[in-house]
C-alpha positions in Angstrom: 161.0 149.3 154.6 157.5 146.7 154.1 156.4 145.5 150.9 152.9 145.5 151.9 150.8 148.1 150.0 146.8 148.9 151.0 144.3 146.8 149.2 141.9 149.8 148.7 139.0 147.3 147.3 138.6 145.5 150.2 141.5 146.8 153.4 140.3 148.6 155.7 141.1 152.5 155.5 140.7 155.7 158.2 140.8 158.6 156.8 141.2 162.1 158.8 138.9 164.5 157.2 139.8 168.6 157.8 135.8 170.3 159.4 134.6 173.4 159.1 134.1 175.5 162.4 130.4 174.2 162.5 131.9 170.4 161.9 134.7 170.1 163.3 137.3 167.4 162.1 135.8 164.0 161.4 137.0 160.4 161.2 135.7 158.1 158.3 136.2 154.6 158.2 135.8 153.0 154.8 136.1 148.9 154.0 137.5 149.6 150.5 136.0 152.2 149.1 132.7 151.9 151.1 132.3 154.5 153.5 131.1 153.0 157.2 131.0 155.7 159.6 131.8 159.5 160.6 133.3 159.9 164.3 134.4 163.2 165.8 137.1 160.8 167.9 140.1 159.7 166.8 140.1 156.5 169.3 136.9 155.5 168.4 137.5 155.4 164.9 140.7 153.6 165.5 138.7 150.9 167.9 135.3 151.0 165.2 138.2 150.0 162.4 139.6 147.3 164.3 136.8 145.7 165.1 135.6 146.1 161.3 139.3 144.7 160.8 138.8 141.6 162.5 135.7 140.7 161.6 136.7 141.2 158.2 140.0 139.6 158.5 141.5 142.9 156.8 144.8 145.0 157.3 143.7 148.5 158.8 145.5 152.1 156.8 145.6 155.4 158.5 145.6 158.4 156.7 146.0 161.4 158.6 146.2 163.9 155.0 142.7 163.1 153.5 144.1 162.0 150.8 147.8 161.6 151.4 149.6 158.2 152.1 148.0 156.2 153.9 150.5 153.9 157.0 149.5 150.2 158.4 148.4 150.4 161.8 149.9 148.5 164.1 147.4 145.8 166.1 148.7 146.7 169.4 148.0 150.5 168.7 144.3 149.9 169.7 142.7 147.2 171.1 139.5 146.0 169.8 138.0 144.6 173.7 139.6 144.6 177.6 140.2 140.4 176.8 143.6 141.0 174.7 
């Protein structure tokens, strides 16, 4: 088990937000506590998060339950570009 834990002030965090019938589920991407974007697609949110994390030199954490536990995102899960 890893001893690394999320830095809620600096890391990139993706949270699955349950929506209503009109809006549907959303994926919110945060840099620290600042929400950067909300997207309806999990894949698009993961790509955005990976690119943001690369730019900021931070880790990405995923929360599949709005306020639940965060799990680290493996760099190989989503690649930000086609060259790597």
